[in-house]
KOLGU-4560 file (N, C-alpha, C; in nm, 3 decimals, padded with zeros to 5 digits):
<recs>
<n_xx: 03.124 n_yy: 00.846 n_zz: -00.880 ca_xx: 03.128 ca_yy: 00.704 ca_zz: -00.905 c_xx: 03.216 c_yy: 00.678 c_zz: -01.028 mol: A seq: 1 type: MET>
<n_xx: 03.303 n_yy: 00.586 n_zz: -01.014 ca_xx: 03.394 ca_yy: 00.554 ca_zz: -01.123 c_xx: 03.327 c_yy: 00.462 c_zz: -01.225 mol: A seq: 2 type: SER>
<n_xx: 03.358 n_yy: 00.483 n_zz: -01.352 ca_xx: 03.306 ca_yy: 00.398 ca_zz: -01.458 c_xx: 03.404 c_yy: 00.289 c_zz: -01.496 mol: A seq: 3 type: ARG>
<n_xx: 03.513 n_yy: 00.274 n_zz: -01.418 ca_xx: 03.614 ca_yy: 00.174 ca_zz: -01.448 c_xx: 03.596 c_yy: 00.055 c_zz: -01.354 mol: A seq: 4 type: VAL>
<n_xx: 03.582 n_yy: -00.064 n_zz: -01.412 ca_xx: 03.569 ca_yy: -00.187 ca_zz: -01.332 c_xx: 03.705 c_yy: -00.229 c_zz: -01.278 mol: A seq: 5 type: ARG>
<n_xx: 03.702 n_yy: -00.329 n_zz: -01.191 ca_xx: 03.826 ca_yy: -00.380 ca_zz: -01.131 c_xx: 03.919 c_yy: -00.436 c_zz: -01.238 mol: A seq: 6 type: ILE>
<n_xx: 03.863 n_yy: -00.498 n_zz: -01.343 ca_xx: 03.947 ca_yy: -00.553 ca_zz: -01.451 c_xx: 03.988 c_yy: -00.447 c_zz: -01.554 mol: A seq: 7 type: ASP>
<n_xx: 03.965 n_yy: -00.321 n_zz: -01.522 ca_xx: 04.001 ca_yy: -00.204 ca_zz: -01.602 c_xx: 03.917 c_yy: -00.185 c_zz: -01.729 mol: A seq: 8 type: ARG>
<n_xx: 03.807 n_yy: -00.260 n_zz: -01.742 ca_xx: 03.715 ca_yy: -00.234 ca_zz: -01.853 c_xx: 03.622 c_yy: -00.120 c_zz: -01.811 mol: A seq: 9 type: SER>
<n_xx: 03.564 n_yy: -00.053 n_zz: -01.909 ca_xx: 03.482 ca_yy: 00.065 ca_zz: -01.881 c_xx: 03.334 c_yy: 00.026 c_zz: -01.883 mol: A seq: 10 type: ILE>
<n_xx: 03.260 n_yy: 00.073 n_zz: -01.781 ca_xx: 03.116 ca_yy: 00.051 ca_zz: -01.774 c_xx: 03.050 c_yy: 00.146 c_zz: -01.874 mol: A seq: 11 type: ILE>
<n_xx: 02.971 n_yy: 00.094 n_zz: -01.968 ca_xx: 02.905 ca_yy: 00.183 ca_zz: -02.065 c_xx: 02.810 c_yy: 00.280 c_zz: -01.996 mol: A seq: 12 type: PRO>
<n_xx: 02.805 n_yy: 00.400 n_zz: -02.047 ca_xx: 02.714 ca_yy: 00.499 ca_zz: -01.993 c_xx: 02.570 c_yy: 00.458 c_zz: -02.025 mol: A seq: 13 type: ARG>
<n_xx: 02.479 n_yy: 00.475 n_zz: -01.928 ca_xx: 02.338 ca_yy: 00.436 ca_zz: -01.945 c_xx: 02.325 c_yy: 00.292 c_zz: -01.994 mol: A seq: 14 type: ASN>
<n_xx: 02.396 n_yy: 00.200 n_zz: -01.928 ca_xx: 02.399 ca_yy: 00.062 ca_zz: -01.976 c_xx: 02.282 c_yy: -00.022 c_zz: -01.928 mol: A seq: 15 type: ASN>
<n_xx: 02.185 n_yy: 00.037 n_zz: -01.862 ca_xx: 02.071 ca_yy: -00.041 ca_zz: -01.816 c_xx: 01.942 c_yy: 00.033 c_zz: -01.842 mol: A seq: 16 type: PHE>
<n_xx: 01.845 n_yy: -00.040 n_zz: -01.895 ca_xx: 01.711 ca_yy: 00.016 ca_zz: -01.918 c_xx: 01.610 c_yy: -00.087 c_zz: -01.871 mol: A seq: 17 type: LYS>
<n_xx: 01.523 n_yy: -00.050 n_zz: -01.777 ca_xx: 01.422 ca_yy: -00.141 ca_zz: -01.725 c_xx: 01.302 c_yy: -00.152 c_zz: -01.818 mol: A seq: 18 type: GLY>
<n_xx: 01.213 n_yy: -00.245 n_zz: -01.784 ca_xx: 01.092 ca_yy: -00.263 ca_zz: -01.863 c_xx: 00.994 c_yy: -00.150 c_zz: -01.835 mol: A seq: 19 type: ARG>
<n_xx: 00.912 n_yy: -00.118 n_zz: -01.934 ca_xx: 00.816 ca_yy: -00.009 ca_zz: -01.919 c_xx: 00.698 c_yy: -00.053 c_zz: -01.832 mol: A seq: 20 type: SER>
<n_xx: 00.633 n_yy: 00.045 n_zz: -01.772 ca_xx: 00.517 ca_yy: 00.022 ca_zz: -01.687 c_xx: 00.394 c_yy: 00.005 c_zz: -01.775 mol: A seq: 21 type: LEU>
<n_xx: 00.316 n_yy: -00.102 n_zz: -01.753 ca_xx: 00.195 ca_yy: -00.126 ca_zz: -01.830 c_xx: 00.081 c_yy: -00.154 c_zz: -01.734 mol: A seq: 22 type: GLN>
<n_xx: -00.021 n_yy: -00.069 n_zz: -01.736 ca_xx: -00.137 ca_yy: -00.084 ca_zz: -01.649 c_xx: -00.264 c_yy: -00.051 c_zz: -01.725 mol: A seq: 23 type: ARG>
<n_xx: -00.371 n_yy: -00.119 n_zz: -01.688 ca_xx: -00.504 ca_yy: -00.088 ca_zz: -01.739 c_xx: -00.597 c_yy: -00.091 c_zz: -01.619 mol: A seq: 24 type: LEU>
<n_xx: -00.661 n_yy: 00.022 n_zz: -01.590 ca_xx: -00.751 ca_yy: 00.034 ca_zz: -01.476 c_xx: -00.893 c_yy: 00.053 c_zz: -01.528 mol: A seq: 25 type: ASP>
<n_xx: -00.990 n_yy: -00.011 n_zz: -01.460 ca_xx: -01.131 ca_yy: 00.000 ca_zz: -01.497 c_xx: -01.213 c_yy: 00.047 c_zz: -01.378 mol: A seq: 26 type: LEU>
<n_xx: -01.320 n_yy: 00.120 n_zz: -01.408 ca_xx: -01.412 ca_yy: 00.165 ca_zz: -01.303 c_xx: -01.554 c_yy: 00.157 c_zz: -01.357 mol: A seq: 27 type: ARG>
<n_xx: -01.642 n_yy: 00.094 n_zz: -01.280 ca_xx: -01.784 ca_yy: 00.086 ca_zz: -01.312 c_xx: -01.860 c_yy: 00.149 c_zz: -01.197 mol: A seq: 28 type: PHE>
<n_xx: -01.964 n_yy: 00.226 n_zz: -01.230 ca_xx: -02.047 ca_yy: 00.284 ca_zz: -01.125 c_xx: -02.192 c_yy: 00.284 c_zz: -01.170 mol: A seq: 29 type: SER>
<n_xx: -02.281 n_yy: 00.272 n_zz: -01.074 ca_xx: -02.424 ca_yy: 00.271 ca_zz: -01.101 c_xx: -02.492 c_yy: 00.361 c_zz: -00.999 mol: A seq: 30 type: LYS>
<n_xx: -02.570 n_yy: 00.457 n_zz: -01.049 ca_xx: -02.641 ca_yy: 00.552 ca_zz: -00.964 c_xx: -02.787 c_yy: 00.508 c_zz: -00.952 mol: A seq: 31 type: GLU>
<n_xx: -02.836 n_yy: 00.498 n_zz: -00.828 ca_xx: -02.973 ca_yy: 00.457 ca_zz: -00.803 c_xx: -03.042 c_yy: 00.563 c_zz: -00.717 mol: A seq: 32 type: ILE>
<n_xx: -03.140 n_yy: 00.635 n_zz: -00.773 ca_xx: -03.214 ca_yy: 00.732 ca_zz: -00.692 c_xx: -03.320 c_yy: 00.662 c_zz: -00.607 mol: A seq: 33 type: PRO>
<n_xx: -03.325 n_yy: 00.695 n_zz: -00.478 ca_xx: -03.425 ca_yy: 00.640 ca_zz: -00.386 c_xx: -03.487 c_yy: 00.758 c_zz: -00.314 mol: A seq: 34 type: VAL>
<n_xx: -03.598 n_yy: 00.808 n_zz: -00.364 ca_xx: -03.661 ca_yy: 00.927 ca_zz: -00.307 c_xx: -03.570 c_yy: 01.047 c_zz: -00.323 mol: A seq: 35 type: GLY>
<n_xx: -03.538 n_yy: 01.113 n_zz: -00.212 ca_xx: -03.448 ca_yy: 01.229 ca_zz: -00.214 c_xx: -03.303 c_yy: 01.189 c_zz: -00.193 mol: A seq: 36 type: HIS>
<n_xx: -03.277 n_yy: 01.060 n_zz: -00.183 ca_xx: -03.141 ca_yy: 01.009 ca_zz: -00.159 c_xx: -03.090 c_yy: 00.946 c_zz: -00.288 mol: A seq: 37 type: VAL>
<n_xx: -02.962 n_yy: 00.964 n_zz: -00.314 ca_xx: -02.898 ca_yy: 00.904 ca_zz: -00.431 c_xx: -02.791 c_yy: 00.807 c_zz: -00.383 mol: A seq: 38 type: LYS>
<n_xx: -02.803 n_yy: 00.679 n_zz: -00.422 ca_xx: -02.704 ca_yy: 00.577 ca_zz: -00.388 c_xx: -02.618 c_yy: 00.549 c_zz: -00.510 mol: A seq: 39 type: LEU>
<n_xx: -02.488 n_yy: 00.539 n_zz: -00.491 ca_xx: -02.396 ca_yy: 00.509 ca_zz: -00.601 c_xx: -02.310 c_yy: 00.390 c_zz: -00.559 mol: A seq: 40 type: VAL>
<n_xx: -02.314 n_yy: 00.283 n_zz: -00.638 ca_xx: -02.227 ca_yy: 00.168 ca_zz: -00.618 c_xx: -02.109 c_yy: 00.177 c_zz: -00.712 mol: A seq: 41 type: GLY>
<n_xx: -01.989 n_yy: 00.147 n_zz: -00.663 ca_xx: -01.867 ca_yy: 00.163 ca_zz: -00.743 c_xx: -01.784 c_yy: 00.034 c_zz: -00.733 mol: A seq: 42 type: ILE>
<n_xx: -01.737 n_yy: -00.014 n_zz: -00.848 ca_xx: -01.644 ca_yy: -00.127 ca_zz: -00.853 c_xx: -01.524 c_yy: -00.083 c_zz: -00.936 mol: A seq: 43 type: ALA>
<n_xx: -01.404 n_yy: -00.099 n_zz: -00.881 ca_xx: -01.282 ca_yy: -00.059 ca_zz: -00.951 c_xx: -01.185 c_yy: -00.177 c_zz: -00.954 mol: A seq: 44 type: GLU>
<n_xx: -01.112 n_yy: -00.187 n_zz: -01.063 ca_xx: -01.010 ca_yy: -00.291 ca_zz: -01.077 c_xx: -00.885 c_yy: -00.225 c_zz: -01.134 mol: A seq: 45 type: MET>
<n_xx: -00.774 n_yy: -00.247 n_zz: -01.066 ca_xx: -00.647 ca_yy: -00.187 ca_zz: -01.106 c_xx: -00.555 c_yy: -00.296 c_zz: -01.160 mol: A seq: 46 type: PHE>
<n_xx: -00.478 n_yy: -00.263 n_zz: -01.263 ca_xx: -00.387 ca_yy: -00.356 ca_zz: -01.331 c_xx: -00.465 c_yy: -00.478 c_zz: -01.378 mol: A seq: 47 type: ASN>
<n_xx: -00.565 n_yy: -00.455 n_zz: -01.462 ca_xx: -00.657 ca_yy: -00.559 ca_zz: -01.510 c_xx: -00.582 c_yy: -00.675 c_zz: -01.575 mol: A seq: 48 type: VAL>
<n_xx: -00.482 n_yy: -00.647 n_zz: -01.654 ca_xx: -00.408 ca_yy: -00.752 ca_zz: -01.724 c_xx: -00.310 c_yy: -00.826 c_zz: -01.633 mol: A seq: 49 type: SER>
<n_xx: -00.295 n_yy: -00.781 n_zz: -01.510 ca_xx: -00.205 ca_yy: -00.841 ca_zz: -01.411 c_xx: -00.062 c_yy: -00.850 c_zz: -01.465 mol: A seq: 50 type: ASN>
<n_xx: -00.022 n_yy: -00.749 n_zz: -01.540 ca_xx: 00.113 ca_yy: -00.744 ca_zz: -01.597 c_xx: 00.214 c_yy: -00.715 c_zz: -01.486 mol: A seq: 51 type: HIS>
<n_xx: 00.323 n_yy: -00.790 n_zz: -01.478 ca_xx: 00.422 ca_yy: -00.760 ca_zz: -01.373 c_xx: 00.493 c_yy: -00.628 c_zz: -01.403 mol: A seq: 52 type: PRO>
<n_xx: 00.486 n_yy: -00.535 n_zz: -01.309 ca_xx: 00.549 ca_yy: -00.405 ca_zz: -01.324 c_xx: 00.657 c_yy: -00.391 c_zz: -01.218 mol: A seq: 53 type: ASN>
<n_xx: 00.777 n_yy: -00.360 n_zz: -01.260 ca_xx: 00.890 ca_yy: -00.347 ca_zz: -01.168 c_xx: 00.934 c_yy: -00.202 c_zz: -01.167 mol: A seq: 54 type: TYR>
<n_xx: 00.944 n_yy: -00.144 n_zz: -01.049 ca_xx: 00.982 ca_yy: -00.005 ca_zz: -01.039 c_xx: 01.129 c_yy: 00.015 c_zz: -01.012 mol: A seq: 55 type: GLY>
<n_xx: 01.191 n_yy: -00.086 n_zz: -00.954 ca_xx: 01.332 ca_yy: -00.074 ca_zz: -00.917 c_xx: 01.408 c_yy: -00.195 c_zz: -00.969 mol: A seq: 56 type: SER>
<n_xx: 01.530 n_yy: -00.172 n_zz: -01.008 ca_xx: 01.617 ca_yy: -00.279 ca_zz: -01.056 c_xx: 01.751 c_yy: -00.268 c_zz: -00.985 mol: A seq: 57 type: TYR>
<n_xx: 01.820 n_yy: -00.380 n_zz: -00.974 ca_xx: 01.954 ca_yy: -00.381 ca_zz: -00.918 c_xx: 02.050 c_yy: -00.329 c_zz: -01.025 mol: A seq: 58 type: ASN>
<n_xx: 02.105 n_yy: -00.212 n_zz: -01.005 ca_xx: 02.194 ca_yy: -00.153 ca_zz: -01.104 c_xx: 02.339 c_yy: -00.149 c_zz: -01.057 mol: A seq: 59 type: THR>
<n_xx: 02.371 n_yy: -00.230 n_zz: -00.956 ca_xx: 02.508 ca_yy: -00.237 ca_zz: -00.906 c_xx: 02.588 c_yy: -00.330 c_zz: -00.997 mol: A seq: 60 type: LEU>
<n_xx: 02.669 n_yy: -00.270 n_zz: -01.082 ca_xx: 02.746 ca_yy: -00.347 ca_zz: -01.179 c_xx: 02.843 c_yy: -00.439 c_zz: -01.106 mol: A seq: 61 type: ASP>
<n_xx: 02.846 n_yy: -00.563 n_zz: -01.149 ca_xx: 02.935 ca_yy: -00.660 ca_zz: -01.087 c_xx: 02.865 c_yy: -00.749 c_zz: -00.985 mol: A seq: 62 type: GLY>
<n_xx: 02.745 n_yy: -00.712 n_zz: -00.942 ca_xx: 02.674 ca_yy: -00.798 ca_zz: -00.847 c_xx: 02.607 c_yy: -00.911 c_zz: -00.923 mol: A seq: 63 type: SER>
<n_xx: 02.579 n_yy: -01.021 n_zz: -00.853 ca_xx: 02.519 ca_yy: -01.137 ca_zz: -00.919 c_xx: 02.376 c_yy: -01.109 c_zz: -00.963 mol: A seq: 64 type: SER>
<n_xx: 02.309 n_yy: -01.012 n_zz: -00.901 ca_xx: 02.170 ca_yy: -00.979 ca_zz: -00.936 c_xx: 02.157 c_yy: -00.859 c_zz: -01.027 mol: A seq: 65 type: GLY>
<n_xx: 02.263 n_yy: -00.821 n_zz: -01.097 ca_xx: 02.258 ca_yy: -00.703 ca_zz: -01.183 c_xx: 02.145 c_yy: -00.717 c_zz: -01.286 mol: A seq: 66 type: PHE>
<n_xx: 02.061 n_yy: -00.614 n_zz: -01.296 ca_xx: 01.952 ca_yy: -00.612 ca_zz: -01.392 c_xx: 01.826 c_yy: -00.681 c_zz: -01.346 mol: A seq: 67 type: GLY>
<n_xx: 01.830 n_yy: -00.743 n_zz: -01.228 ca_xx: 01.712 ca_yy: -00.813 ca_zz: -01.176 c_xx: 01.620 c_yy: -00.714 c_zz: -01.104 mol: A seq: 68 type: GLN>
<n_xx: 01.487 n_yy: -00.734 n_zz: -01.113 ca_xx: 01.395 ca_yy: -00.645 ca_zz: -01.042 c_xx: 01.405 c_yy: -00.663 c_zz: -00.891 mol: A seq: 69 type: PRO>
<n_xx: 01.381 n_yy: -00.555 n_zz: -00.819 ca_xx: 01.376 ca_yy: -00.559 ca_zz: -00.673 c_xx: 01.237 c_yy: -00.518 c_zz: -00.628 mol: A seq: 70 type: THR>
<n_xx: 01.203 n_yy: -00.551 n_zz: -00.505 ca_xx: 01.068 ca_yy: -00.524 ca_zz: -00.455 c_xx: 01.042 c_yy: -00.375 c_zz: -00.446 mol: A seq: 71 type: GLN>
<n_xx: 00.921 n_yy: -00.335 n_zz: -00.490 ca_xx: 00.877 ca_yy: -00.198 ca_zz: -00.480 c_xx: 00.731 c_yy: -00.201 c_zz: -00.437 mol: A seq: 72 type: ASN>
<n_xx: 00.698 n_yy: -00.142 n_zz: -00.323 ca_xx: 00.563 ca_yy: -00.151 ca_zz: -00.268 c_xx: 00.474 c_yy: -00.033 c_zz: -00.305 mol: A seq: 73 type: LEU>
<n_xx: 00.514 n_yy: 00.048 n_zz: -00.399 ca_xx: 00.431 ca_yy: 00.159 ca_zz: -00.444 c_xx: 00.305 c_yy: 00.107 c_zz: -00.512 mol: A seq: 74 type: SER>
<n_xx: 00.197 n_yy: 00.180 n_zz: -00.504 ca_xx: 00.069 ca_yy: 00.140 ca_zz: -00.562 c_xx: 00.079 c_yy: 00.112 c_zz: -00.711 mol: A seq: 75 type: THR>
<n_xx: 00.163 n_yy: 00.182 n_zz: -00.782 ca_xx: 00.174 ca_yy: 00.166 ca_zz: -00.927 c_xx: 00.227 c_yy: 00.029 c_zz: -00.968 mol: A seq: 76 type: SER>
<n_xx: 00.293 n_yy: -00.041 n_zz: -00.878 ca_xx: 00.359 ca_yy: -00.166 ca_zz: -00.914 c_xx: 00.291 c_yy: -00.290 c_zz: -00.856 mol: A seq: 77 type: TYR>
<n_xx: 00.174 n_yy: -00.274 n_zz: -00.795 ca_xx: 00.103 ca_yy: -00.387 ca_zz: -00.735 c_xx: 00.041 c_yy: -00.476 c_zz: -00.841 mol: A seq: 78 type: LEU>
<n_xx: 00.019 n_yy: -00.606 n_zz: -00.808 ca_xx: -00.056 ca_yy: -00.692 ca_zz: -00.901 c_xx: -00.202 c_yy: -00.651 c_zz: -00.903 mol: A seq: 79 type: PRO>
<n_xx: -00.284 n_yy: -00.728 n_zz: -00.973 ca_xx: -00.427 ca_yy: -00.696 ca_zz: -00.987 c_xx: -00.492 c_yy: -00.676 c_zz: -00.851 mol: A seq: 80 type: ARG>
<n_xx: -00.571 n_yy: -00.566 n_zz: -00.838 ca_xx: -00.638 ca_yy: -00.531 ca_zz: -00.713 c_xx: -00.782 c_yy: -00.491 c_zz: -00.745 mol: A seq: 81 type: VAL>
<n_xx: -00.878 n_yy: -00.537 n_zz: -00.661 ca_xx: -01.019 ca_yy: -00.498 ca_zz: -00.672 c_xx: -01.054 c_yy: -00.404 c_zz: -00.559 mol: A seq: 82 type: TRP>
<n_xx: -01.155 n_yy: -00.322 n_zz: -00.583 ca_xx: -01.202 ca_yy: -00.230 ca_zz: -00.479 c_xx: -01.351 c_yy: -00.207 c_zz: -00.501 mol: A seq: 83 type: GLN>
<n_xx: -01.430 n_yy: -00.223 n_zz: -00.396 ca_xx: -01.573 ca_yy: -00.196 ca_zz: -00.401 c_xx: -01.604 c_yy: -00.081 c_zz: -00.307 mol: A seq: 84 type: LEU>
<n_xx: -01.698 n_yy: 00.006 n_zz: -00.347 ca_xx: -01.732 ca_yy: 00.122 ca_zz: -00.263 c_xx: -01.877 c_yy: 00.161 c_zz: -00.288 mol: A seq: 85 type: ALA>
<n_xx: -01.930 n_yy: 00.243 n_zz: -00.200 ca_xx: -02.063 ca_yy: 00.301 ca_zz: -00.221 c_xx: -02.062 c_yy: 00.443 c_zz: -00.167 mol: A seq: 86 type: PHE>
<n_xx: -02.153 n_yy: 00.522 n_zz: -00.221 ca_xx: -02.165 ca_yy: 00.662 ca_zz: -00.180 c_xx: -02.313 c_yy: 00.694 c_zz: -00.165 mol: A seq: 87 type: ARG>
<n_xx: -02.345 n_yy: 00.770 n_zz: -00.063 ca_xx: -02.483 ca_yy: 00.812 ca_zz: -00.037 c_xx: -02.485 c_yy: 00.965 c_zz: -00.041 mol: A seq: 88 type: VAL>
<n_xx: -02.573 n_yy: 01.020 n_zz: -00.124 ca_xx: -02.588 ca_yy: 01.166 ca_zz: -00.131 c_xx: -02.732 c_yy: 01.202 c_zz: -00.096 mol: A seq: 89 type: SER>
<n_xx: -02.749 n_yy: 01.306 n_zz: -00.017 ca_xx: -02.885 ca_yy: 01.351 ca_zz: 00.016 c_xx: -02.891 c_yy: 01.500 c_zz: 00.025 mol: A seq: 90 type: PHE>
</recs>
């Protein structure tokens, strides 16, 4: 890939740096013994602060969207998500 633009200016090396990933995940669980059976209720929340996390950016120099975030469907970049679960042990 050439570092020279059409107007003959030079593209700086490492000229783009995206925003850092910021996440806070919480998990609560409660164990309840019922005879010989153990019930566990679990509540989890991912990305508690609902901080926008972008995994991919448009790095095509010269495009109108240069430096703009692009969609990334990986779990690490999702908005706030809740999850409820239970476990039975005997």
